[in-house]
N, C-alpha and C positions, 0 to 999 in steps of 0.2 A: 890221276891222283886219288879220286874218290873211290875208284875200283880197288886200288891198292889198300886203302884204309879198311874198306868193308871186307876184303879178303883176309886181311890180317886179323880182324876181329873174329870172324867166323871160324878161322882155322885155329885160333888160340883160345876161344871160348865156345867150343863146339857144343857142350852140354847146354849152355844158355840159349843158343840158337835152336837146338833140337827141341828144347822145351817150348820155345815160341812157335816154331814152324811145324813141328811134328806132334806137339802136344804131350810129349814125354821126354824124360831126361835120358836119352839114348847116348851111349858113348860112340862117337864117330871118329874115323880116321880118314886122312886125305886119300882120294882116289885120283891118280894121275890120268889125264886124257890119253896118254900113250898106252894105257892098259886097255883102251877100247879099240885098239887096232888101227884106227884112222887118225889122221892129223886133226888137232883141235881147231875149231872155228873161233877166232879171236879169243884165245885162251885167257887173255888179260881180264876179260869180263866174266870169267867162268869160275864157279866154285863147285867141286864135286867131293862129297864126303860119303863114307859108307860104314855100315855095321854088318854083322853077320846076316841080318834080315832085310835091311833097307839101304837104298842109295838116295842121298839128298842132293839135288841139283838146284843151285841158287844163282840167279843173275841179278846184280845190282846195277841199276840204270839211273842216270840223272835226266836223260831225255828219252822219250819214246822212239823206238826204231821199228820200221816196218818188217825187218827180217827176224824179229824175236820169235814169232810163232813157229817159223821153220826151224830155228835153232832148237827150240824146245822139243819139237817132234823128232828132229834128227838125233839129238842126244838120248832121247827115250829109246829109240831103236838101237843105238850103239850100246847102251847099257843092257838092253834085253839080249843082244847078241852075245855079250860077255857074261852076263849074270841072269840067265833066264828065270831063275827061281827067286830072285830078289824083287821085292816091291820097290817102287820108286816114287818119290815125292819131288815135285818141281815147283819152284816159285820164282816169279819175277818181282823184285822189290824196287819200286820206283821211289827215288829219294826226294825229288823236287816236284811241287804241285804243277799239274798240267791239265788243261781242258781238252787235250787231244783225245779223240776216240781210241787211239792206240793203247792208252793206259787202261782201258776197260776190256781190251781184247784178251781172251783167255783160252783161245783154241786155234789150232792150225787145221784148215779145211781145204781139201781138194776133192773133186768128184770121187766118191767111194771111200774116202778116208777122213776121219776127224780125230784129232788128239787134243785133249784138254789139259790145262795146267792151272796153277794158282797164281793170282796176281795180288800183290800187297801194295797198296798206295799208302805210304807212310803218313801222309797228312790226314788220313782218315782213321788212323790207329789211335786208340786211347793212350794218353800220355802215361798214365800210371803203370801200364804194361811194361814200359822200358825201365822202370825203377825196381823191378823185381830181380834183375840179374846184372852183375857188373858189366858183362860184355855187351849188354843192350843199352847202357846209359848214353853212349854217344848219339843214339838215334832219337832220344827223347825230344830234343829241340825241333826235330823235323816232324813230330807227330801232330796230333789234333789240337795242340795247345793254342790258345788265343793270345798268350803272352810269352813268346819265345825267350825274351830276355829273362823274365822271372824263372822260367823253366831251366834256363842255363844256370842261374844262380842255385837252383835246387840240385842240379847235376853236380855243380862244383862242390856243394856241401856233401853230397853222397860220395864223391871221389875222395874228399878229405877223410871220410870214414872208412875207406878201404884199408885193410890191415897191412898190405904189402906195398912198399914204395914203388916197385917195378910196375905193379898193376895201376897204381895211381898215375904214374907218368904216361903209360901207354894209353889209358882211358882218357886222360886229360888231352893228350895230343890228338887222339882220334876225334874227340868232341870238338876241339878247336877247328879242325879241318872241315868236318861235316857241318858245323854251325855256320861256317863261312858261306854256305849256300843261301842262307836267309838273313844273317845278321852282319852288321858292319864289324870290321876288324877291331876298331877301337873299343867296341862293346865287349867283344870276346876277350881282348887283352885285359880289360878292366876286371872281368869276372874270374877268369881262369889264371891260376898261378903260373907265371912264365918259367920259374925255376924248375917246377915239376915237369913241365912239357919238354924242356930242353934235355932232360935225362932220357927221354923216350927213344927206344930203338926203332920205333916206327919212322921217325924223321930220318934217322941214319939209313934205314933200309930204302926209303924213297929216294934219298939223295944218291946212294950208291947205285941203285937200279937205274936211276936217270942218267948218271954218268956213264955206266956201262953200256946202256942202250944208245946213248949219244955217240960213244966211241965206235960201237959196232955199226951204226948207221953211217957214220962218217967214213969208215973204211970201205963199206959196201957201196955207198952211193957216190963217193968221190968228192973232189973239191968243188965241182960245178954245183952240186946240190947244196953243199955247205954254204956257198956264196948265195944261192937262192934262199936258203933258210935265213941267212943273215939279213938279206934284203927284206924278207917277210917280217922279221922281228923289228927291223927299223921302221917299216911301214906301220906295223901294229902299234909301236910306241907313239908314233906321230898321230895316228888316228885316235888313240885313247886320250892323248893330250888335247886334241882338237875337240873331241866330244865333251870332255870335262869343261873346257872353256866355252864351247858353244851353248851347252845346256845349263851352265852355271851350277854344276853339281858334280859330286864324285860318283861314278857309276858303281852299282852294286856288284858284288862278287859274281853272281850268276850271269849278269850281263857281260862282265869282263871275260868270263870263261867262254861264253857263247861267241863273243867277238874274236877271241883268240883262236877258235876252231875254224875261222874262215880261211879260205885260200888267199894267196897273194892277190889274185885278180879281184876277188870279192872285196878285200881290204882297200884296193885301189878304187873300186867303185864306191865303197862307203866313204872314202875321203872326199869324193865329189858330192855324193848324196847328202852328207851331213850339213852341207852349207844351207840346205833348205829346212833343216830340223829346227823346231822351236821347243819341243817338249820330249820327255822320255818316251812318250807314247809313239812319237814319230820314229824313233830308233827301233822300238819293239816291233812296230808294224813292218819296217824295212827288213829286220832280221827274220820275221815270220814269213815274209814273201820269199826270202832267199831259201829258207828251209823247205817251203812248199815246192819251189822250183827244183831243188836238189832231189826231193823225193820223187817228183814227176820224172826227172831224168833217169833215176834208178829203175 
């Protein structure tokens, strides 16, 4: 979902992002991965834009991934194969704060080869930067601000000042979704106008894409996997209810997203492990251990 929002913004406000990431207001157009001869690697997380002189490659990530350096080197070579005379700028934009050393890694290295790229950790970026262009407004809450709720109020005021209703609705909807990474939903609903967000095509695009993807997966994977997915969803719902009751609180959006990404077997393990939890820290430690194990297995 966060990938879709970021892709929508950069593809519709290309000049805003070019000014931020390239340092100049270059007019960019979309570059399809199919033009690079090879099949894309997880194209849902990939944004490629081009002008006559430059190709911009951006990856938006909520969690650090160990395969990112290879992805950046791989796409650099693909672009060079197709456009040897164009310069290329690559950036990995991390949306959510992390202490993982992976968010500081800016190069792919193997013996005899080193490829560097840019890394942008949004929580280290100055907040005022994102008020300079409409397309960047949704990222302001994720920036270096120490008062995200107050920043969200400032973003809401800036959205009200946009001259076009369509831009207002799209920016508001994008802001609401990205702000969910760090703010409670009741805060977001209180600050942002719901009537504007409901007009946004972004919501419709996400819903349509989700439905189409679900139908395609259902046809390809068959009824057995559909039943498995249903079992996972039921287990997920049960685990979330148990956690809320056990910890006497409503889990934050990032924690819910992280739990939702667990496999069925992991959810079943969590349903037993949570009986020993007393604080949110216990849950976070358990999830961190699962992530470390998964990275080790890969």
